[in-house]
C-alpha positions as MATLAB code, in Angstrom:
seq = 'MDESLLYERRARICQVLADAKRQRLIDALRDSERSVGELAETLGATLPNVSQHLNVMRDAGLVSSRRDGTTIYYRLAYPQ';
ca = [
      79.753  -30.462   -5.088;
      82.512  -29.046   -5.923;
      84.892  -27.766   -3.439;
      85.007  -24.611   -4.997;
      81.153  -24.039   -5.740;
      80.698  -24.966   -1.654;
      82.819  -22.124   -0.907;
      81.494  -19.945   -2.655;
      78.066  -20.421   -1.684;
      79.032  -20.338    1.785;
      80.688  -16.693    0.764;
      77.430  -15.891   -0.523;
      75.188  -16.902    2.283;
      77.873  -15.124    4.246;
      77.161  -11.871    2.413;
      73.561  -12.101    2.940;
      73.437  -12.806    6.507;
      75.705   -9.774    7.506;
      72.877   -7.283    7.073;
      71.043   -6.153   10.491;
      67.883   -6.315    8.807;
      67.971   -9.820    6.982;
      68.700  -11.327   10.547;
      65.703   -9.802   11.679;
      63.737  -11.417    9.011;
      64.952  -14.761    9.749;
      63.723  -14.487   13.260;
      60.461  -13.145   12.352;
      59.663  -16.876    9.951;
      61.422  -18.903   12.608;
      57.971  -20.148   13.548;
      55.786  -19.673   10.383;
      55.173  -18.158    6.874;
      54.253  -14.184    6.764;
      53.527  -11.942    4.306;
      55.361   -9.140    3.395;
      53.172   -6.861    5.052;
      53.132   -8.673    7.712;
      56.501   -8.834    7.723;
      57.489   -5.271    7.016;
      54.933   -4.061    9.635;
      57.102   -6.212   12.144;
      60.594   -4.952   11.397;
      58.974   -1.098   11.224;
      60.314   -0.755    7.613;
      58.361    0.022    4.032;
      56.996   -2.767    2.037;
      59.929   -2.272   -1.095;
      62.824   -2.475    2.087;
      61.552   -5.269    2.857;
      60.655   -6.788   -0.660;
      64.004   -5.746   -1.350;
      65.859   -7.314    1.607;
      63.696  -10.734    1.026;
      64.551  -11.288   -2.899;
      68.329  -11.147   -2.113;
      68.020  -13.718    1.037;
      65.598  -15.625   -1.838;
      67.879  -15.110   -4.793;
      70.780  -17.285   -2.390;
      68.210  -19.782   -1.378;
      68.313  -18.863    2.277;
      63.996  -18.501    1.704;
      60.894  -19.452   -0.411;
      58.177  -17.819   -1.833;
      54.927  -18.448   -2.551;
      51.868  -15.800   -4.042;
      48.463  -16.082   -3.152;
      46.503  -13.306   -4.965;
      48.130  -10.357   -5.084;
      50.258  -11.393   -1.341;
      53.171  -13.098   -1.666;
      54.468  -14.974    1.294;
      57.628  -15.996    2.359;
      59.115  -18.947    4.463;
      62.719  -20.690    5.358;
      63.589  -22.347    2.851;
      65.572  -24.688    5.972;
      63.637  -23.870    8.601;
      65.616  -26.290   10.585;
];
């Protein structure tokens, strides 16, 4: 990988992790996959707000998702 791309990727990840709510989402996903609704309840936040944060995290490659019917589940892309 080109060194400049590596630095850009690292900077993007740092930007994403600079938000406290996203830090809490990472902690909530540490042990298992969870639905957006479960995450919203755990954080005491609205579904749209949690979904927005998760989309930013997914775009940065920190989480991955799967759909089961109308429910979307998220997990850490790199649990280690």
